[in-house]
C-alpha positions in Angstrom: 91.5 33.2 34.4 95.5 32.3 33.8 96.6 29.3 34.3 99.9 29.5 32.9 102.9 27.2 33.7 104.4 30.2 35.1 101.7 31.4 37.0 101.6 28.0 38.7 105.2 27.9 39.7 105.0 31.0 41.2 102.1 30.6 43.8 104.3 27.5 44.8 107.1 29.2 45.5 105.6 31.9 47.5 104.0 29.2 49.3 107.6 27.4 50.2 109.1 30.6 50.9 106.1 31.9 53.7 104.9 28.8 55.3 107.8 28.6 57.5 107.2 31.8 58.8 103.5 30.9 60.2 99.9 30.2 59.4 98.6 31.8 56.4 95.3 33.0 55.5 93.0 31.0 53.5 94.0 31.9 49.8 90.1 32.8 49.0 91.6 35.1 45.9 92.4 31.8 44.8 89.1 29.9 44.6 86.9 32.5 43.7 85.3 32.8 40.6 83.4 35.5 39.1 81.1 34.0 37.0 79.1 35.4 34.0 75.8 33.7 32.5 74.3 34.6 29.4 71.4 33.2 27.7 68.1 33.5 26.6 64.6 32.3 28.2 65.8 29.4 29.0 68.6 31.0 31.2 67.0 33.8 32.6 63.8 31.6 33.7 60.1 32.7 34.6 58.3 33.4 37.6 58.2 30.1 39.8 61.3 28.8 38.5 64.2 27.6 40.3 66.3 27.9 37.3 69.5 26.2 36.2 71.3 28.7 37.7 70.2 27.8 41.3 70.8 24.4 40.5 74.0 25.3 39.1 74.9 27.6 42.0 73.6 24.8 44.5 76.4 22.2 43.4 79.5 24.8 42.8 78.7 26.0 46.8 79.9 22.3 47.7 82.3 21.8 44.7 84.0 25.1 44.1 82.9 27.4 47.5 83.9 30.9 47.4 82.7 31.3 43.4 80.2 33.8 42.8 77.7 34.7 39.5 77.9 38.1 38.0 75.6 39.8 36.0 73.8 43.1 34.8 70.3 41.8 36.2 68.6 39.3 38.4 65.1 38.8 37.8 62.7 36.6 35.7 59.9 36.9 33.5 56.7 37.4 34.6 54.9 34.8 32.1 51.3 36.0 33.6 51.9 39.8 32.8 54.3 39.0 29.6 57.3 41.3 31.2 60.8 40.9 33.1 61.1 42.0 36.5 60.3 39.3 38.4 61.5 38.2 41.8 59.4 34.8 42.1 62.3 32.6 42.2 61.0 29.1 43.4 64.1 29.1 46.1 66.0 32.0 47.2 69.4 32.5 47.1 71.9 34.8 46.9 74.0 34.1 43.0 70.8 35.5 41.2 73.3 37.8 38.8 72.7 37.1 35.2 72.7 38.7 32.2 70.0 36.5 30.3 66.9 37.7 28.7 64.1 36.4 27.1 64.3 36.1 23.6 67.7 37.0 23.4 69.6 35.3 20.7 73.5 35.4 19.4 72.2 37.6 16.6 71.7 40.6 19.2 74.1 39.3 22.2 77.0 40.2 19.8 76.7 44.0 19.9 76.1 43.8 23.6 78.3 41.5 25.4 81.1 43.0 25.6 79.6 45.9 27.5 78.3 43.3 29.7 82.0 41.9 30.1 83.5 45.1 30.7 81.1 46.2 33.6 80.9 42.5 35.6 84.5 41.7 35.1 83.9 37.9 35.1 86.7 35.3 34.9 84.5 32.8 33.0 81.6 33.2 30.7 78.9 30.8 30.4 76.9 30.9 27.3 73.7 29.3 26.8 72.0 30.8 23.0 70.6 29.6 20.0 67.3 28.5 20.9 65.9 31.5 19.2 68.8 31.8 16.0 68.2 28.2 15.2 64.2 28.2 15.7 63.9 31.4 13.1 66.5 33.5 12.8 69.4 32.1 11.3 70.7 28.7 10.1 73.1 27.0 12.2 76.4 28.1 10.0 75.2 31.6 10.4 74.7 30.8 14.5 78.3 29.4 14.3 79.7 32.8 12.5 77.8 34.5 15.2 79.1 32.6 18.4 82.5 33.1 16.7 82.5 37.1 17.4 80.6 37.0 20.0 83.6 35.1 22.1 85.7 37.3 20.3 84.4 40.5 21.6 84.1 38.9 25.2 87.5 38.0 25.0 88.7 41.5 24.0 86.7 43.0 26.6 88.2 40.6 29.1 91.5 39.2 28.3 92.1 35.6 29.5 88.2 34.8 30.0 87.5 31.3 29.8 84.2 30.1 27.9 82.3 27.7 28.2 79.5 27.9 25.8 75.9 25.3 25.8 74.4 23.5 22.9 70.9 24.3 22.0 68.1 22.5 23.4 65.8 20.2 21.2 62.2 21.4 21.6 58.9 19.5 21.4 55.4 20.5 20.5 52.9 18.8 23.0 49.7 19.2 20.4 51.1 17.3 17.7 53.6 15.3 20.1 56.2 15.8 17.6 59.5 17.1 18.5 61.2 20.0 16.7 64.8 21.5 15.9 66.3 17.9 16.0 68.5 18.6 12.9 69.4 22.0 13.4 70.5 21.0 17.4 72.8 18.3 16.0 74.1 20.4 13.1 74.9 23.4 15.2 76.2 20.9 18.3 78.8 19.1 15.9 79.7 22.9 14.5 80.4 24.2 17.8 82.5 21.5 19.3 84.7 22.3 16.2 84.7 25.9 17.0 86.0 25.6 20.6 88.4 23.1 19.6 89.4 25.9 17.5 89.3 28.6 19.7 90.9 26.7 22.7 94.1 28.4 24.0 96.4 27.9 27.2 95.4 31.1 28.6 91.6 31.3 27.3 89.8 28.2 27.2 86.8 27.2 25.5 84.8 24.2 26.1 81.1 23.0 25.9 78.6 22.1 28.0 76.9 19.2 26.3 73.2 19.9 27.5 72.0 18.1 24.6 72.9 15.1 25.9 70.3 13.1 27.7 67.8 16.2 27.0 64.6 15.0 26.1 62.2 18.1 25.6 58.8 15.7 26.2 60.1 15.0 29.7 62.6 18.0 30.7 60.2 21.2 29.9 57.2 22.5 31.1 55.9 23.7 27.7 58.2 21.8 25.1 60.6 24.2 25.3 61.5 25.9 28.6 63.3 23.6 31.3 61.2 22.0 34.1 62.7 21.0 37.3 64.0 18.2 35.9 65.5 19.9 33.0 66.9 22.5 35.3 69.3 20.0 37.1 70.3 18.5 34.2 71.4 21.5 32.3 72.9 22.5 35.4 74.5 19.1 35.8 76.4 19.5 32.4 77.5 22.7 32.5 79.1 22.0 35.9 80.8 19.2 34.2 82.1 21.8 31.4 83.3 23.9 34.3 85.5 21.1 35.7 87.2 20.6 32.5 88.6 23.9 33.0 89.5 23.7 36.9 86.0 24.9 38.3 84.5 22.4 40.9 83.6 18.9 39.7 81.5 16.6 37.6 80.4 15.0 40.6 78.3 14.7 42.5 75.3 14.1 39.4 72.9 16.7 40.5 70.5 15.6 37.4 67.1 13.2 37.9 64.1 13.8 38.8 62.9 16.6 40.3 59.7 18.5 41.5 57.9 21.7 41.0 57.5 22.0 44.8 56.0 25.5 44.4 53.3 26.1 46.5 49.8 28.0 45.0 49.0 31.4 46.3 46.3 32.0 49.5 43.2 32.9 47.5 40.8 35.3 48.4 37.4 34.2 49.2 33.7 36.3 48.8 31.1 33.7 49.7 27.4 34.5 48.1 24.6 32.4 48.3 25.1 29.0 47.2 28.7 29.6 45.8 31.8 30.9 47.3 33.9 33.5 44.4 37.7 33.0 44.9 40.8 35.3 43.5 44.3 35.0 43.2 47.5 36.2 41.5 49.0 33.7 39.5 52.0 35.8 38.8 54.6 35.0 41.8 53.8 31.2 40.5 54.5 31.8 36.9 51.6 29.4 36.5 49.4 28.8 33.6 46.8 27.5 35.7 45.5 26.8 38.8 44.3 23.5 40.4 41.0 24.1 42.6 40.8 22.3 45.7 37.9 22.3 48.3 36.3 20.4 50.8 33.4 20.9 53.2 34.6 20.9 56.8 31.0 19.9 58.1 31.1 16.6 56.5 34.6 16.1 56.7 35.4 15.6 53.1 38.5 14.7 51.9 39.9 17.3 49.6 38.3 17.2 46.0 39.9 18.9 43.0 38.6 20.1 39.7 39.4 18.3 36.5 41.2 20.8 34.6 43.1 23.7 35.7 42.2 27.5 35.9 43.7 29.3 33.0 42.9 32.7 35.1 43.4 34.6 37.8 39.9 33.4 39.7 36.5 31.0 39.8 33.4 30.5 41.3 32.6 27.4 42.8 28.7 27.2 42.4 26.1 24.7 43.6 27.6 24.6 47.1 25.5 23.9 50.3 24.4 26.7 51.8 25.4 27.0 55.2 28.4 24.8 55.1 32.0 25.6 56.1 34.1 25.2 53.4 38.1 25.2 53.0 39.4 25.9 49.6 43.0 25.9 48.7 45.2 26.1 45.4 47.7 24.1 43.5 49.6 25.8 40.6 50.0 24.6 37.2 52.7 25.6 34.8 52.4 23.6 31.8 53.4 19.6 32.9 54.4 20.7 36.0 52.0 20.8 39.1 53.1 22.5 42.1 51.8 21.4 45.8 48.6 23.3 47.6 49.2 26.1 48.9 47.4 27.7 52.3 44.3 27.1 53.4 41.4 29.6 53.2 38.2 28.9 54.8 34.3 30.8 54.3 30.9 30.0 54.7 28.5 29.7 52.2 25.6 32.0 53.0 21.7 31.6 50.8 18.4 32.0 51.9 17.1 31.2 55.2 14.1 28.3 55.0 11.0 30.0 56.0 8.1 28.6 58.5 6.3 25.9 58.1 2.6 26.8 58.7 0.8 23.7 58.5 1.1 20.1 58.9 -1.7 17.3 58.1 -1.3 13.9 60.1 -3.7 10.8 59.0 -3.0 8.0 61.0 -3.2 5.1 58.5 -3.8 0.8 58.5 -1.1 -1.5 58.8 2.9 -1.2 57.9 4.7 -3.5 55.8 7.5 -3.7 58.0 5.1 -4.1 61.2 3.1 -1.7 63.1 0.9 1.2 61.9 2.2 3.8 58.9 1.1 7.7 59.9 1.2 9.9 56.6 2.0 13.4 57.0 1.9 16.4 54.7 2.7 20.4 55.6 2.8 23.3 53.8 6.2 24.1 51.6 8.8 26.4 53.8 10.5 29.2 51.3 13.6 28.9 50.0 13.6 25.4 51.2 15.2 22.4 48.9 14.7 19.7 51.2 13.0 18.9 54.7 14.0 17.5 57.9 11.6 14.9 59.8 11.5 13.5 63.1 8.9 11.8 65.5 8.2 10.7 69.1 6.3 8.9 70.4 4.6 10.5 73.3 4.0 8.8 77.1 4.7 9.7 80.7 8.2 8.9 80.2 11.3 10.2 78.2 10.0 11.4 75.1 12.8 11.6 72.4 12.9 12.5 68.9 14.0 10.1 66.6 15.3 11.9 63.1 15.3 10.7 59.8 18.6 10.3 58.9 18.5 11.7 55.5 16.2 14.7 54.2 13.7 14.2 52.0 12.6 16.5 48.9 9.3 16.6 48.9 6.3 18.1 51.2 5.1 14.7 52.4 6.5 11.7 54.4 4.6 8.4 55.6 6.4 7.2 59.0 6.2 3.2 58.8 6.6 0.9 61.8 4.5 2.8 64.5 3.2 1.3 67.6 -0.8 0.8 67.7 -2.6 2.5 69.7 0.3 4.9 70.8 0.2 8.2 69.9 3.2 10.2 68.5 4.0 13.9 67.4 5.7 14.6 64.3 7.8 17.4 63.1 9.1 19.2 60.0 11.7 21.9 59.3 13.1 23.5 56.1 16.2 22.8 54.7 18.8 24.7 52.5 22.0 22.9 52.6 23.5 23.6 56.3 20.8 26.2 56.7 17.6 25.6 58.8 13.9 26.8 59.2 12.2 26.4 62.4 10.5 23.3 63.8 7.1 22.7 63.1 5.4 20.3 65.4 2.3 18.3 64.8 -1.0 18.2 67.1 -0.7 14.5 68.7 -2.1 12.2 66.7 -3.1 8.4 68.2 -2.5 5.6 65.8 -5.0 2.7 65.0 -5.7 -0.2 67.1 -5.6 -1.1 70.8 -2.5 -0.8 72.8 -1.3 -4.0 73.9 0.4 -4.8 77.3 -0.9 -1.1 78.1 -1.6 -0.4 82.1 -5.4 -0.6 82.7 -6.7 1.7 85.4 -10.1 1.3 86.4 -11.6 4.6 88.3 -14.9 5.1 89.3 -18.3 4.2 91.7 -19.9 1.3 91.6 -20.5 0.9 88.4 -16.6 0.3 87.9 -16.4 -1.6 90.9 -18.3 -4.3 89.8 -21.0 -4.2 93.2 -24.1 -6.2 92.0 -21.6 -9.7 91.3 -22.7 -12.5 93.4 -18.4 -13.4 93.0 -16.4 -12.4 96.0 -15.4 -9.1 97.0 -11.7 -8.3 97.9 -12.9 -4.8 99.5 -15.8 -4.4 101.7 -15.4 -0.4 102.0 -15.5 -0.1 98.2 -17.0 -3.1 97.8 -14.8 -3.9 94.5 -15.7 -7.5 93.0 -13.0 -9.6 91.2 -15.8 -10.0 88.5 -16.2 -6.7 87.5 -16.3 -5.8 83.7 -12.9 -4.1 83.7 -11.1 -7.4 84.4 -12.5 -8.4 81.1 -11.3 -5.8 79.2 -8.0 -6.9 80.8 -7.9 -9.9 79.9 -8.4 -8.8 76.1 -5.3 -6.7 76.4 -3.1 -8.2 78.0 -3.1 -5.6 80.6 -1.7 -4.4 84.0 -4.7 -3.5 86.0 -5.4 -1.3 88.4 -8.8 -1.1 90.4 -9.3 1.8 92.9 -13.3 2.6 92.0 -15.1 2.3 94.9 -19.1 2.3 95.2 -20.9 5.1 96.3 -17.6 7.4 95.0 -18.6 10.8 94.0 -16.6 13.6 91.8 -14.7 14.0 95.1 -14.2 10.7 95.2 -12.8 9.9 91.8 -10.1 12.8 92.5 -8.4 11.1 95.5 -8.4 7.6 92.9 -6.6 9.9 90.8 -3.4 10.1 92.7 -3.6 6.2 92.5 -3.7 6.2 89.1 -0.8 8.7 88.9 1.3 6.3 91.2 0.6 3.3 89.1 1.5 4.9 85.8 4.6 6.5 87.2 5.8 2.8 88.5 5.4 2.1 84.8 6.6 4.9 82.4 6.8 4.5 79.0 3.8 1.8 78.9 0.5 2.4 77.0 -2.0 3.4 79.4 -5.8 3.0 79.6 -8.3 4.6 82.3 -11.9 3.6 82.4 -13.7 5.6 84.3 -17.7 5.9 85.4 -19.0 8.8 87.9 -21.8 11.1 88.3 -24.7 8.4 89.3 -24.2 9.0 92.7 -23.7 12.7 92.6 -26.9 12.8 90.5 -28.2 10.6 93.3 -29.9 8.2 90.9 -29.8 5.1 93.1 -31.3 6.8 95.8 -34.1 7.8 93.7 -35.0 4.5 91.9 -35.3 3.0 95.6 -37.8 6.2 96.8 -39.4 4.7 93.5 -40.0 1.3 94.6 -41.5 2.5 98.1 -43.7 5.4 96.4 -44.3 6.8 93.3 -41.3 9.2 92.6 -42.9 11.1 89.0 -42.3 14.7 91.0 -39.2 13.9 91.4 -38.5 14.5 87.6 -37.4 18.5 87.6 -35.2 18.0 90.2 -33.6 15.6 88.9 -33.3 16.8 85.7 -31.4 20.2 87.0 -29.2 17.9 89.2 -28.0 16.1 86.0 -27.8 19.1 84.1 -25.5 20.8 87.0 -23.6 17.4 87.0 -22.1 18.1 83.2 -19.7 21.1 84.4 -18.4 18.6 87.0 -18.1 15.6 84.6 -16.1 17.9 82.3 -13.7 19.5 85.0 -12.9 15.8 86.6 -12.2 14.4 83.1 -10.3 17.2 81.9 -8.4 16.5 85.8 -7.9 13.0 84.4 -6.3 14.1 81.0 -4.3 16.3 82.5 -2.6 13.7 84.8 -1.9 11.2 82.3 -2.3 13.3 78.7 -1.1 10.4 76.6 -3.7 7.7 78.3 -6.7 6.2 76.6 -9.4 7.4 78.4 -12.8 6.1 78.2 -16.0 7.1 80.6 -19.0 4.9 80.7 -22.6 6.2 81.2 -25.2 4.1 83.1 -28.6 2.0 81.7 -31.7 2.7 82.4 -32.6 0.5 85.3 -36.4 0.0 83.7 -38.0 1.0 80.1 -41.1 1.6 79.3 -41.8 -1.9 77.6 -40.8 -3.9 80.1 -43.5 -6.6 80.9 -42.0 -8.6 83.5 -44.7 -9.8 86.6 -41.6 -9.1 89.6 -43.5 -7.6 92.3 -40.9 -5.1 92.2 -41.4 -4.0 88.8 -45.4 -3.7 89.7 -44.3 -1.6 92.1 -43.2 1.3 88.8 -46.0 3.1 87.2 -45.5 3.4 83.4 -45.1 7.4 84.4 -42.1 5.9 86.4 -40.8 4.1 83.8 -40.7 7.0 80.8 -39.4 9.4 83.8 -36.3 7.0 84.9 -35.5 6.1 80.5 -36.1 10.0 80.3 -33.7 10.5 83.1 -31.1 7.8 81.8 -31.0 9.3 78.2 -30.3 12.3 79.8 -27.7 11.8 82.1 -25.4 9.5 79.4 -26.0 13.0 76.9 -24.7 14.8 79.4 -21.7 12.5 80.2 -21.2 12.5 76.3 -21.1 16.2 76.1 -18.6 16.8 78.8 -16.6 13.7 77.6 -16.2 15.2 74.4 -15.3 19.0 75.7 -12.6 17.2 77.6 -11.4 15.4 75.1 -11.9 12.0 76.1 -14.3 8.9 74.9 -17.6 8.1 75.9 -19.6 5.1 75.7 -22.6 6.7 77.7 -25.3 6.0 75.2 -23.6 2.5 73.7 -24.3 1.4 77.5 -28.2 1.7 77.5 -28.5 0.4 74.0 -26.7 -2.8 74.8 -28.9 -3.3 78.2 -31.7 -2.5 76.3 -34.1 -6.0 76.8 -32.1 -6.9 79.8 -33.8 -4.3 82.1 -34.7 -5.2 85.8 -37.7 -5.8 84.5 -36.7 -8.0 81.2 -37.1 -11.4 81.0 -33.6 -11.8 81.2 -32.1 -8.8 83.4 -28.6 -7.5 83.8 -29.3 -5.7 86.3 -30.4 -6.6 89.8 -33.3 -5.4 90.9 -34.5 -4.9 94.9 -32.0 -6.8 96.8 -32.9 -7.2 100.8 -30.0 -7.6 102.3 -27.9 -5.0 105.2 -27.9 -1.4 103.3 -26.5 0.7 106.4 -28.5 2.5 109.0 -31.0 0.4 109.3 -31.8 0.2 105.1 -33.1 -3.4 104.4 -32.1 -2.9 100.8 -28.7 -4.1 99.7 -26.4 -2.3 98.1 -26.2 -4.5 95.1 -29.9 -3.6 94.1 -30.2 -1.7 90.5 -26.2 -2.4 89.8 -25.2 -4.9 87.3 -25.3 -8.9 88.1 -22.5 -11.0 86.5 -24.4 -10.9 83.1 -24.4 -7.2 83.1 -20.6 -7.5 84.3 -19.9 -9.0 81.3 -22.5 -6.6 79.6 -20.6 -3.7 80.2 -17.3 -5.4 79.2 -18.8 -6.3 76.1 -19.7 -2.4 75.5 -16.2 -1.2 76.4 -14.5 -4.0 74.6 -16.3 -3.2 71.0 -16.5 0.1 71.8 -12.2 0.5 71.9 -12.0 -2.0 68.9 -14.6 0.3 67.0 -12.4 3.7 68.4 -8.8 2.4 67.6 -9.6 0.0 64.4 
């Protein structure tokens, strides 16, 4: 640029002459500066860099508007593929033209600078060369000689050209943590300033950019040589100060200071696989030397987790992931010591073989739990491909059934459930798991825990043997002849149960079906509570009491065959009604009772009634009682309920009608209806017999549920 005193005076004269004639167009030509920047890799920059050229342009856009950069190229160096031609600037700007090249030097540039200047016609030449010369090509003295030639040839190609020449930045070896080129750079800077003073004239200025001032390659470079964002800002500030000294822009504001490398990572391409995801990306656009991989599991709302090291490649396989998990990935570029910012998020769902079915479950009701209640031990067959199992339990009742899941998976095909309620029924279920992949649930059979459930709701169904007929105590219902001393109430005292007593004297199987309706209403009003059902039925269907009365009046041995047939037929009827009760209340404890033998062959009582029974009749009655109890037990087993039939007979043995201390009434005189002088209490348990029945049930229940 020509800034002679004559030129300045001429400009002022023109302004004075023209201004009175009217407004003038802005004198943009006077403000426009064509700046050619030459240099090596520090100036060209690499993919992902802002470059110090960008930061200088941003400052000149405010302090010297209209200035432009010229040059024979505009590219960056692709450090990933090790070739020029990249256009991946960290920030776009319209002044990317330059004439710098990776590996350039003064020694090589003296032969090309004249052509560059002639083709671009700059007003100002900014030169940032010398690093390669000092590091491995020439000495500071020889480099200064090349600088002199370089400037001379540029001036010859463009007379009046102003020149800003930068000092050589020192270098740093991050591995050995040692600084390099300190002595050479200092010697060169001193010689360069002296040369600039000698070459500087009033019409062709030569000034130095003090780029060594404040420069610390350990802080200002990403690899020990090439400037990071903070180093770019420092170089740009020093060059702008030099330009201000020749009238272009101003030294302020100071644009140096810490700058972040805010380059985002690229979007990764994901290929999900079994327990892994393969990621690929292209580092070239960011110029990164490595890539941090960040991932998180969306299903668990994880925070982002970064790998502890950067991947110096264009791909990575993230392994040991949770099968079926939905993962997010993002990349953070790393350029030496510079770390960019996270790029766009990509998503993938991890695959894997689905766990196979569980084919069998075994449940064992155990003893007391350390946490109170009972334990249920479960084992099951392995699920193919599963590495864990999900387990759950639910208490079965006529209330709402709710599965309670174990809050964590188990690794082995076995688990002991703790704190289960005694006397309650439970179902257990399991399924294989592999991460978030699930197999099908397998549910166990309903299993009853040991013990007698306290505070249960007890319903006693049946005929006169459950109603309490035979007791001397008060009767509450004269149609059904229910007694408050009936044996079901004694069970109630032990179990602390809420009792309902719809049993009715004379009831047969159809009558029990009516009682089941009452039972359902009672249980329906106490949903979820433990349930106990007791039941005696079958004696009236066989006509057993009537046959006994006949035996008192006359010999009845001839009736055995008929009674045997009736007993055999009643088994199917009993099985049906037991099943109906079980179906109505599938989670209740259902215990059916049998009947004592009214007389036994060995009884020796000389009571009038006892004398009426012959030895054959006594044997027949004993056989029929055993047969009926056997049929009751068989029907109960087939229906899935418990029976205490034979135990009742065993308990009453020695306490029959003709024993020394009977638990059964003999023939009682009283109104039996329709002119019958025999009381209904005949051949039914007296108060001792009621206590005996209760003892049998209590003992049996304790034994069954222990």
